[in-house]
C-alpha positions in Angstrom: -44.6 2.0 -12.6 -47.8 3.3 -14.3 -47.2 5.3 -17.4 -49.8 7.9 -18.3 -49.2 8.4 -22.1 -48.6 5.9 -24.8 -48.3 5.6 -28.6 -48.2 2.6 -30.9 -47.1 2.8 -34.5 -46.8 0.1 -37.1 -44.5 0.6 -40.1 -44.6 -1.5 -43.3 -41.7 -0.7 -45.6 -42.0 -3.9 -47.7 -38.5 -5.2 -48.5 -36.8 -2.4 -46.5 -38.5 -3.2 -43.2 -35.7 -5.4 -41.8 -33.0 -2.8 -42.6 -35.0 0.0 -41.1 -35.7 -2.1 -38.0 -32.0 -2.8 -37.5 -31.2 0.9 -37.8 -33.8 2.2 -35.3 -33.4 -0.7 -32.9 -29.6 -0.2 -32.7 -30.2 3.5 -31.9 -32.6 2.6 -29.2 -30.3 0.0 -27.6 -27.5 2.6 -27.1 -29.7 5.2 -25.4 -30.2 3.8 -21.9 -31.0 7.2 -20.4 -34.1 7.5 -22.6 -36.9 9.2 -20.5 -39.5 7.0 -22.3 -40.1 3.3 -22.4 -39.5 2.5 -26.1 -39.9 -0.9 -27.5 -39.4 -2.1 -31.1 -40.6 -5.5 -32.4 -40.6 -6.9 -35.9 -42.7 -9.6 -37.6 -43.5 -8.6 -41.2 -43.9 -5.0 -39.9 -42.2 -2.9 -37.3 -44.2 -2.4 -34.2 -43.2 0.6 -32.1 -44.5 1.1 -28.6 -43.6 4.3 -26.6 -44.8 5.0 -23.1 -44.0 8.0 -20.8 -45.2 9.8 -17.7 -44.7 13.1 -19.6 -46.4 14.0 -22.8 -43.6 16.2 -24.1 -41.1 13.3 -23.7 -43.5 10.9 -25.6 -43.9 13.4 -28.4 -40.2 14.1 -28.7 -39.3 10.4 -28.8 -42.1 9.7 -31.3 -41.0 12.5 -33.6 -37.3 11.4 -33.4 -38.2 7.8 -34.1 -40.4 8.7 -37.1 -37.7 11.0 -38.5 -35.1 8.2 -38.1 -37.4 5.8 -39.9 -37.9 8.3 -42.8 -34.1 8.9 -43.0 -33.4 5.2 -43.0 -36.0 4.6 -45.7 -34.7 7.4 -47.9 -31.1 6.3 -47.5 -31.9 2.7 -48.4 -34.1 3.9 -51.3 -31.3 6.1 -52.7 -28.9 3.1 -52.8 -31.5 0.8 -54.4 -31.8 3.1 -57.5 
């Protein structure tokens, strides 16, 4: 399968990185019908790779993922205060 479009994003949220990764990775694991190939990896940063045959699917998945990361970050940050 050759995918025509791809995006790679790296997220460094310092001490919140692991919690954010757990949040977005769990969401990805329970969405088997995802029309994109989405992969999350973590080392010291979160590496996100999204591939798709259709640009609108790639864009929608990327936007959703980035919003989920922002929501996770904001939620963790509100509890840390």
